[in-house]
All heavy atoms as an XYZ file, in Angstrom:
617
protein
N      -7.506    -29.245     -7.485
C      -8.576    -28.488     -8.255
C      -8.301    -26.944     -8.044
O      -8.103    -26.491     -6.937
C      -9.916    -28.892     -7.711
C     -10.984    -28.219     -8.361
S     -12.555    -28.874     -7.737
C     -13.594    -28.395     -9.035
N      -8.239    -26.232     -9.099
C      -7.983    -24.792     -9.079
C      -9.099    -24.048     -8.327
O     -10.252    -24.471     -8.410
C      -7.880    -24.330    -10.504
C      -7.955    -25.512    -11.307
C      -8.375    -26.708    -10.478
N      -8.719    -23.008     -7.624
C      -9.773    -22.180     -6.920
C     -10.516    -21.376     -7.993
O      -9.906    -20.654     -8.770
C      -9.055    -21.207     -5.894
C      -9.988    -20.438     -5.114
O     -11.192    -20.368     -5.418
O      -9.527    -19.915     -4.082
N     -11.835    -21.449     -7.949
C     -12.584    -20.656     -8.995
C     -12.482    -19.174     -8.849
O     -12.828    -18.422     -9.753
C     -14.076    -21.115     -8.729
C     -14.095    -21.790     -7.393
C     -12.693    -22.217     -7.107
N     -11.991    -18.707     -7.653
C     -11.803    -17.280     -7.511
C     -10.548    -16.755     -8.047
O     -10.321    -15.510     -8.018
C     -11.892    -16.945     -5.958
C     -13.262    -17.267     -5.395
O     -14.264    -16.979     -6.051
N     -13.317    -17.693     -4.173
N      -9.575    -17.650     -8.445
C      -8.312    -17.212     -8.951
C      -8.433    -16.340    -10.235
O      -7.683    -15.342    -10.273
C      -7.386    -18.442     -9.182
C      -6.864    -18.982     -7.918
O      -7.025    -18.329     -6.859
O      -6.292    -20.076     -7.975
N      -9.227    -16.748    -11.180
C      -9.328    -16.001    -12.361
C      -9.877    -14.631    -12.221
O      -9.295    -13.604    -12.686
C     -10.142    -16.769    -13.443
N     -10.999    -14.478    -11.544
C     -11.457    -13.074    -11.283
C     -10.502    -12.229    -10.443
O     -10.390    -11.066    -10.718
C     -12.773    -13.354    -10.505
C     -13.225    -14.717    -10.779
C     -11.980    -15.499    -11.047
N      -9.857    -12.892     -9.510
C      -8.914    -12.067     -8.709
C      -7.740    -11.665     -9.559
O      -7.231    -10.544     -9.504
C      -8.385    -12.977     -7.528
C      -7.345    -12.224     -6.798
C      -7.109    -12.830     -5.392
N      -5.883    -12.312     -4.755
C      -5.653    -11.139     -4.186
N      -6.582    -10.269     -4.258
N      -4.543    -10.841     -3.616
N      -7.181    -12.608    -10.444
C      -6.114    -12.199    -11.326
C      -6.491    -11.102    -12.230
O      -5.751    -10.212    -12.468
C      -5.692    -13.400    -12.143
N      -7.738    -11.082    -12.763
C      -8.273    -10.012    -13.628
C      -8.356     -8.759    -12.876
O      -8.028     -7.734    -13.385
C      -9.597    -10.377    -14.260
C     -10.030     -9.412    -15.296
C      -9.044     -9.234    -16.407
O      -8.656    -10.185    -17.065
N      -8.706     -7.961    -16.681
N      -8.801     -8.892    -11.554
C      -8.933     -7.599    -10.756
C      -7.590     -6.979    -10.550
O      -7.417     -5.732    -10.689
C      -9.562     -7.927     -9.491
C      -9.638     -6.782     -8.526
C     -10.223     -7.074     -7.187
O     -10.091     -8.235     -6.700
O     -10.651     -6.139     -6.481
N      -6.548     -7.854    -10.216
C      -5.165     -7.374     -9.979
C      -4.701     -6.674    -11.279
O      -4.092     -5.599    -11.278
C      -4.246     -8.537     -9.551
C      -4.632     -9.063     -8.209
C      -2.807     -8.030     -9.614
C      -4.634     -8.063     -7.034
N      -4.891     -7.311    -12.405
C      -4.497     -6.796    -13.688
C      -5.153     -5.401    -13.939
O      -4.479     -4.397    -14.416
C      -4.723     -7.731    -14.843
C      -4.128     -7.284    -16.145
C      -2.613     -7.219    -16.156
O      -1.997     -7.910    -15.355
O      -2.045     -6.454    -17.013
N      -6.447     -5.309    -13.722
C      -7.228     -4.134    -13.946
C      -6.654     -2.999    -13.025
O      -6.450     -1.851    -13.430
C      -8.664     -4.283    -13.637
C      -9.352     -5.177    -14.634
O      -8.785     -5.433    -15.748
O     -10.491     -5.643    -14.438
N      -6.435     -3.272    -11.774
C      -5.850     -2.264    -10.833
C      -4.472     -1.891    -11.260
O      -4.170     -0.637    -11.288
C      -5.859     -2.777     -9.400
C      -7.300     -3.057     -8.937
C      -5.161     -1.822     -8.459
C      -7.441     -3.797     -7.575
N      -3.658     -2.838    -11.572
C      -2.325     -2.496    -12.042
C      -2.261     -1.629    -13.219
O      -1.535     -0.704    -13.318
C      -1.549     -3.822    -12.344
C      -0.147     -3.620    -12.991
C       0.780     -3.212    -12.256
C      -0.080     -3.784    -14.320
C       2.110     -2.925    -12.790
C       1.219     -3.523    -14.949
C       2.273     -3.161    -14.203
O       3.503     -2.874    -14.723
N      -3.109     -1.866    -14.245
C      -3.151     -1.038    -15.455
C      -3.599      0.317    -15.096
O      -3.069      1.347    -15.608
C      -4.136     -1.610    -16.465
C      -3.641     -2.951    -17.117
C      -2.502     -2.704    -18.068
N      -1.965     -3.965    -18.476
C      -0.744     -4.056    -18.893
N       0.045     -3.054    -19.013
N      -0.278     -5.227    -19.329
N      -4.525      0.479    -14.203
C      -4.961      1.819    -13.697
C      -3.791      2.564    -13.054
O      -3.542      3.721    -13.301
C      -6.172      1.679    -12.836
N      -3.091      1.762    -12.128
C      -2.001      2.441    -11.435
C      -0.859      2.957    -12.403
O      -0.290      3.944    -12.151
C      -1.410      1.458    -10.474
C      -2.329      1.140     -9.261
C      -1.666     -0.017     -8.465
C      -2.518      2.339     -8.399
N      -0.618      2.196    -13.444
C       0.391      2.580    -14.388
C      -0.023      3.866    -15.168
O       0.762      4.560    -15.739
C       0.779      1.485    -15.409
O      -0.399      1.207    -16.232
C       1.264      0.251    -14.769
N      -1.307      4.191    -15.104
C      -1.796      5.448    -15.717
C      -1.988      6.562    -14.693
O      -2.585      7.590    -15.005
C      -3.114      5.149    -16.434
C      -2.960      4.173    -17.575
C      -4.271      3.848    -18.184
C      -4.102      2.762    -19.230
N      -5.460      2.204    -19.689
N      -1.665      6.277    -13.461
C      -1.768      7.199    -12.393
C      -3.120      7.266    -11.789
O      -3.588      8.229    -11.046
N      -3.931      6.227    -12.014
C      -5.283      6.138    -11.444
C      -5.382      4.868    -10.613
O      -4.473      4.174    -10.485
C      -6.223      5.946    -12.669
C      -6.135      7.054    -13.750
C      -7.011      6.623    -14.978
C      -6.687      8.341    -13.261
N      -6.608      4.729     -9.930
C      -6.846      3.515     -9.236
C      -6.246      3.364     -7.846
O      -6.388      2.352     -7.264
N      -5.606      4.374     -7.335
C      -4.951      4.254     -6.008
C      -5.956      3.822     -4.952
O      -5.563      3.136     -4.012
C      -4.296      5.534     -5.611
C      -3.191      5.996     -6.590
N      -3.419      6.807     -7.553
C      -1.892      5.556     -6.680
C      -2.265      6.985     -8.311
N      -1.413      6.184     -7.734
N      -7.205      4.256     -5.021
C      -8.205      4.043     -4.026
C      -8.534      2.505     -4.039
O      -9.162      1.995     -3.016
C      -9.433      4.838     -4.236
C     -10.261      4.460     -5.454
C      -9.782      4.934     -6.805
O      -8.709      5.696     -6.788
O     -10.334      4.633     -7.789
N      -8.180      1.749     -5.063
C      -8.515      0.353     -5.132
C      -7.413     -0.480     -4.450
O      -7.610     -1.686     -4.353
C      -8.665     -0.051     -6.564
C      -9.881      0.607     -7.267
C     -10.040      0.319     -8.714
N     -10.377     -1.097     -8.835
C     -10.371     -1.692    -10.028
N     -10.073     -1.055    -11.118
N     -10.762     -2.954    -10.078
N      -6.311      0.031     -4.104
C      -5.269     -0.739     -3.414
C      -5.655     -0.927     -1.975
O      -6.083     -0.030     -1.310
C      -3.930      0.049     -3.468
C      -2.784     -0.695     -2.736
C      -3.491      0.317     -4.930
N      -5.517     -2.212     -1.528
C      -5.837     -2.458     -0.163
C      -4.912     -3.561      0.356
O      -4.073     -4.052     -0.399
C      -7.348     -2.919      0.014
C      -7.692     -4.150     -0.842
O      -6.960     -5.159     -0.877
N      -8.772     -4.057     -1.531
N      -4.998     -3.954      1.599
C      -4.178     -4.919      2.244
C      -4.263     -6.358      1.551
O      -3.302     -7.062      1.624
C      -4.560     -5.084      3.730
C      -4.212     -3.887      4.603
O      -3.273     -3.157      4.208
O      -4.816     -3.711      5.634
N      -5.381     -6.623      1.031
C      -5.589     -7.964      0.311
C      -4.854     -8.039     -1.007
O      -4.534     -9.069     -1.492
C      -7.051     -8.266      0.126
C      -7.767     -8.431      1.501
O      -7.151     -8.842      2.447
O      -9.004     -8.142      1.553
N      -4.635     -6.917     -1.709
C      -4.166     -6.954     -3.056
C      -2.735     -6.330     -3.233
O      -2.162     -6.437     -4.284
C      -5.136     -6.438     -4.065
C      -5.398     -4.923     -3.887
O      -4.630     -4.163     -3.333
N      -6.525     -4.541     -4.393
N      -2.249     -5.634     -2.231
C      -0.963     -4.856     -2.428
C       0.169     -5.801     -2.760
O       0.988     -5.464     -3.535
C      -0.733     -3.904     -1.212
C      -0.382     -4.717      0.050
C       0.332     -2.921     -1.534
N       0.277     -6.962     -2.093
C       1.449     -7.773     -2.386
C       1.440     -8.306     -3.855
O       2.420     -8.374     -4.420
C       1.447     -8.977     -1.439
O       1.645     -8.550     -0.037
N       0.260     -8.696     -4.256
C       0.168     -9.116     -5.632
C       0.421     -7.987     -6.615
O       1.052     -8.166     -7.670
C      -1.317     -9.711     -5.883
N      -0.006     -6.790     -6.291
C       0.269     -5.660     -7.160
C       1.826     -5.363     -7.147
O       2.414     -4.984     -8.225
C      -0.462     -4.405     -6.701
C      -2.002     -4.509     -6.968
C      -2.692     -3.436     -6.159
C      -2.274     -4.310     -8.497
N       2.470     -5.472     -6.066
C       3.935     -5.266     -6.007
C       4.643     -6.311     -6.931
O       5.506     -5.922     -7.730
C       4.470     -5.393     -4.547
C       3.974     -4.194     -3.735
C       6.004     -5.462     -4.545
C       4.182     -4.332     -2.248
N       4.256     -7.601     -6.797
C       4.856     -8.586     -7.635
C       4.596     -8.303     -9.132
O       5.449     -8.517     -9.979
C       4.254     -9.953     -7.347
C       4.822    -10.507     -5.944
C       4.423    -11.979     -5.725
N       2.986    -12.242     -5.731
C       2.132    -12.117     -4.634
N       2.667    -11.742     -3.495
N       0.949    -12.339     -4.792
N       3.381     -7.877     -9.423
C       3.027     -7.592    -10.848
C       3.846     -6.424    -11.343
O       4.379     -6.439    -12.442
C       1.448     -7.212    -10.887
C       1.052     -6.846    -12.265
C       1.164     -8.003    -13.286
N       0.728     -7.588    -14.569
C       1.495     -7.076    -15.541
N       2.798     -6.976    -15.284
N       1.035     -6.775    -16.742
N       4.071     -5.407    -10.486
C       4.867     -4.198    -10.932
C       6.333     -4.633    -11.115
O       6.925     -4.213    -12.139
C       4.714     -3.134     -9.943
N       6.860     -5.424    -10.212
C       8.231     -5.896    -10.346
C       8.417     -6.729    -11.654
O       9.451     -6.670    -12.334
C       8.608     -6.705     -9.100
C       8.807     -5.828     -7.901
C       9.047     -6.625     -6.652
O       8.715     -7.872     -6.581
O       9.572     -6.049     -5.708
N       7.380     -7.624    -11.959
C       7.503     -8.479    -13.076
C       7.479     -7.631    -14.425
O       8.158     -8.060    -15.377
C       6.340     -9.428    -13.157
N       6.893     -6.470    -14.377
C       6.822     -5.603    -15.509
C       7.940     -4.545    -15.574
O       7.985     -3.697    -16.440
C       5.489     -4.925    -15.521
C       4.988     -4.603    -16.918
O       5.386     -5.305    -17.836
O       4.106     -3.720    -17.089
N       8.850     -4.600    -14.509
C       9.900     -3.600    -14.494
C       9.569     -2.249    -14.034
O      10.296     -1.309    -14.195
N       8.330     -2.163    -13.358
C       7.830     -0.801    -12.893
C       8.347     -0.659    -11.467
O       7.621     -0.801    -10.511
C       6.343     -0.832    -12.932
C       5.787     -0.790    -14.355
C       5.822      0.625    -14.974
O       6.156      1.630    -14.234
O       5.638      0.674    -16.163
N       9.703     -0.379    -11.363
C      10.282     -0.302    -10.053
C       9.780      0.902     -9.171
O       9.645      0.731     -7.968
C      11.859     -0.165    -10.187
O      12.161      0.974    -10.948
C      12.444     -1.460    -10.842
N       9.488      1.971     -9.781
C       8.942      3.153     -9.050
C       7.572      2.765     -8.423
O       7.236      3.045     -7.311
C       8.921      4.432     -9.873
C       8.267      5.537     -9.101
C      10.329      4.776    -10.283
N       6.799      2.183     -9.256
C       5.406      1.785     -8.807
C       5.472      0.771     -7.698
O       4.820      0.800     -6.709
C       4.561      1.251    -10.015
C       3.139      0.740     -9.641
C       2.348      1.811     -8.881
C       2.469      0.311    -10.903
N       6.364     -0.234     -7.881
C       6.535     -1.310     -6.864
C       7.024     -0.624     -5.523
O       6.539     -1.044     -4.497
C       7.632     -2.327     -7.346
N       7.946      0.344     -5.574
C       8.444      1.004     -4.367
C       7.318      1.829     -3.769
O       7.152      1.800     -2.570
C       9.640      1.918     -4.705
C      10.239      2.560     -3.482
C      10.696      1.555     -2.434
O      11.214      0.566     -2.727
N      10.466      1.883     -1.164
N       6.596      2.468     -4.505
C       5.384      3.209     -4.007
C       4.444      2.337     -3.314
O       3.902      2.663     -2.237
C       4.668      3.993     -5.189
O       5.586      4.853     -5.785
C       3.552      4.778     -4.666
N       4.214      1.152     -3.918
C       3.248      0.187     -3.264
C       3.827     -0.384     -1.886
O       3.184     -0.534     -0.973
C       2.917     -0.941     -4.225
C       2.021     -0.538     -5.428
C       2.098     -1.603     -6.471
C       0.578     -0.307     -4.906
N       5.160     -0.534     -1.949
C       5.831     -1.013     -0.690
C       5.723     -0.002      0.398
O       5.458     -0.345      1.563
C       7.353     -1.336     -0.946
C       7.549     -2.717     -1.424
C       9.087     -3.000     -1.431
N       9.349     -3.746     -2.617
C       9.771     -3.349     -3.855
N      10.007     -2.084     -3.946
N       9.956     -4.134     -4.795
N       5.839      1.264      0.002
C       5.726      2.362      1.038
C       4.257      2.445      1.488
O       3.999      2.685      2.679
C       6.163      3.689      0.362
C       7.650      3.748      0.165
C       8.063      4.936     -0.629
O       7.209      5.810     -0.965
O       9.267      5.074     -0.956
N       3.270      2.192      0.590
C       1.876      2.154      1.071
C       1.672      0.989      2.049
O       0.932      1.224      2.980
C       1.036      1.941     -0.216
C      -0.490      2.016      0.173
C      -1.272      3.051      0.042
C      -1.265      0.899      0.527
N      -2.606      2.647      0.369
C      -2.565      1.358      0.689
C      -0.921     -0.523      0.818
C      -3.636      0.464      1.182
C      -2.019     -1.263      1.216
C      -3.281     -0.829      1.449
N       2.311     -0.060      1.800
C       2.190     -1.299      2.638
C       2.857     -1.162      3.926
O       2.425     -1.725      4.892
C       2.754     -2.495      1.888
C       2.594     -3.806      2.501
C       3.162     -4.940      1.708
O       4.259     -4.738      1.121
N       2.527     -6.010      1.650
N       3.872     -0.343      4.066
C       4.685     -0.237      5.278
C       3.824      0.316      6.436
O       3.109      1.239      6.222
C       5.882      0.587      5.042
N       4.060     -0.171      7.610
C       3.362      0.427      8.797
C       3.912      1.774      9.063
O       5.007      2.247      8.662
C       3.684     -0.606      9.938
C       4.962     -1.176      9.562
C       4.989     -1.236      8.003
N       3.066      2.644      9.714
C       3.564      3.943     10.044
C       4.717      3.906     10.983
O       4.868      2.961     11.793
C       2.324      4.765     10.687
S       1.044      5.103      9.676
N       5.508      4.971     11.006
C       6.597      5.110     11.846
C       6.141      5.316     13.268
O       5.043      5.761     13.526
C       7.455      6.383     11.472
N       6.918      4.746     14.296
C       6.472      4.908     15.673
C       6.262      6.414     15.967
O       6.983      7.329     15.564
C       7.671      4.397     16.478
C       8.511      3.624     15.512
C       8.194      4.196     14.145
N       5.184      6.697     16.731
C       4.873      8.058     17.204
C       4.041      8.820     16.149
O       3.744     10.005     16.366
N       3.760      8.238     15.013
C       2.941      8.879     14.043
C       1.565      8.239     14.058
O       1.461      7.126     13.725
C       3.554      8.762     12.643
C       2.570      9.489     11.622
C       4.891      9.397     12.581
N       0.517      9.020     14.455
C      -0.844      8.469     14.469
C      -1.275      8.016     13.074
O      -0.749      8.487     12.053
C      -1.716      9.619     15.027
C      -0.785     10.512     15.734
C       0.572     10.340     15.002
N      -2.299      7.117     13.026
C      -2.813      6.672     11.702
C      -3.219      7.825     10.813
O      -3.121      7.694      9.661
C      -3.924      5.699     11.955
C      -4.530      5.196     10.684
C      -3.375      4.430     12.787
N      -3.743      8.884     11.348
C      -4.207      9.961     10.512
C      -3.149     10.765      9.927
O      -3.297     11.654      9.122
C      -5.164     10.860     11.284
C      -4.490     11.729     12.423
O      -3.268     11.565     12.518
O      -5.176     12.444     13.141
N      -1.783     10.487     10.229
C      -0.669     11.144      9.653
C      -0.183     12.342     10.341
O       0.764     12.969      9.987
N      -1.012     12.808     11.401
C      -0.640     14.018     12.118
C       0.646     13.671     13.023
O       0.673     12.600     13.559
C      -1.695     14.481     12.934
N       1.632     14.536     12.928
C       2.780     14.264     13.830
C       2.460     14.301     15.271
O       1.530     14.977     15.697
C       3.747     15.394     13.430
C       2.909     16.496     12.905
C       1.709     15.865     12.318
N       3.244     13.536     16.023
C       3.043     13.482     17.482
C       3.549     14.789     18.048
O       4.590     15.254     17.673
C       3.871     12.292     17.950
C       3.657     12.033     19.472
O       3.156     12.945     20.180
N       3.969     10.860     19.885
N       2.785     15.371     18.964
C       3.128     16.706     19.455
C       4.285     16.630     20.426
O       4.890     17.595     20.752
C       1.916     17.324     20.171
O       1.486     16.523     21.329
N       4.641     15.377     20.887
C       5.805     15.191     21.838
C       5.387     15.455     23.214
O       4.245     15.621     23.525
N       6.425     15.482     24.093
C       5.994     15.615     25.477
C       5.379     17.065     25.819
O       5.862     18.035     25.214
C       7.341     15.435     26.197
C       8.386     15.672     25.221
C       7.791     15.392     23.860
N       4.547     17.071     26.726
C       4.009     18.382     27.192
C       4.628     18.781     28.471
O       5.535     18.111     28.932
C       2.480     18.299     27.300
C       1.996     17.280     28.334
O       2.871     16.853     29.150
O       0.828     16.877     28.333
N       4.239     19.962     28.994
C       4.836     20.516     30.264
C       4.755     19.489     31.419
O       5.637     19.439     32.182
C       4.188     21.833     30.536
C       4.588     22.919     29.655
C       3.854     24.215     30.116
N       4.160     25.236     29.139
C       4.644     26.378     29.402
N       4.857     26.686     30.695
N       4.924     27.254     28.466
N       3.663     18.743     31.448
C       3.468     17.819     32.583
C       4.499     16.730     32.436
O       5.048     16.264     33.436
C       2.070     17.226     32.554
C       0.988     18.259     32.970
C       1.247     18.880     34.317
O       1.559     18.156     35.311
O       1.156     20.066     34.426
N       4.788     16.307     31.227
C       5.797     15.294     31.037
C       7.243     15.751     31.464
O       8.032     15.095     31.969
C       5.899     14.769     29.607
C       4.630     13.985     29.254
O       4.035     13.325     30.150
O       4.262     14.032     28.017
N       7.453     17.062     31.197
C       8.796     17.652     31.438
C       9.010     17.775     32.911
O      10.146     17.668     33.428
C       8.835     18.934     30.810
N       7.917     17.827     33.761
C       8.099     17.932     35.224
C       8.389     16.656     35.885
O       8.921     16.634     36.950
C       6.770     18.460     35.800
C       6.436     19.943     35.462
C       5.155     20.332     36.091
C       4.692     21.719     35.581
N       3.411     22.110     36.125
N       8.215     15.547     35.187
C       8.405     14.195     35.811
C       9.839     13.763     35.740
O      10.675     13.993     35.178
C       7.593     13.189     35.064
C       6.147     13.420     35.385
C       5.221     12.371     34.727
N       3.972     12.919     34.473
C       3.118     12.613     33.607
N       3.403     11.664     32.785
N       1.890     13.188     33.514
């Protein structure tokens, strides 16, 4: 039996995807829908959008706090050790 939530979710993915192709809707991308949006972009040949979504999905690099501020590195106390 099909999940009754599939149709509304598919429509939501389509709506977000259409907005993204117009440069809008970035705030609607989240962990729950990013994979489906990547697949949708790839299916439509939107390679730049698919790559942008993959970058959004990727975890931060080591040493970079979630807020995006660079790590200040070792301080003087660390250098003495």
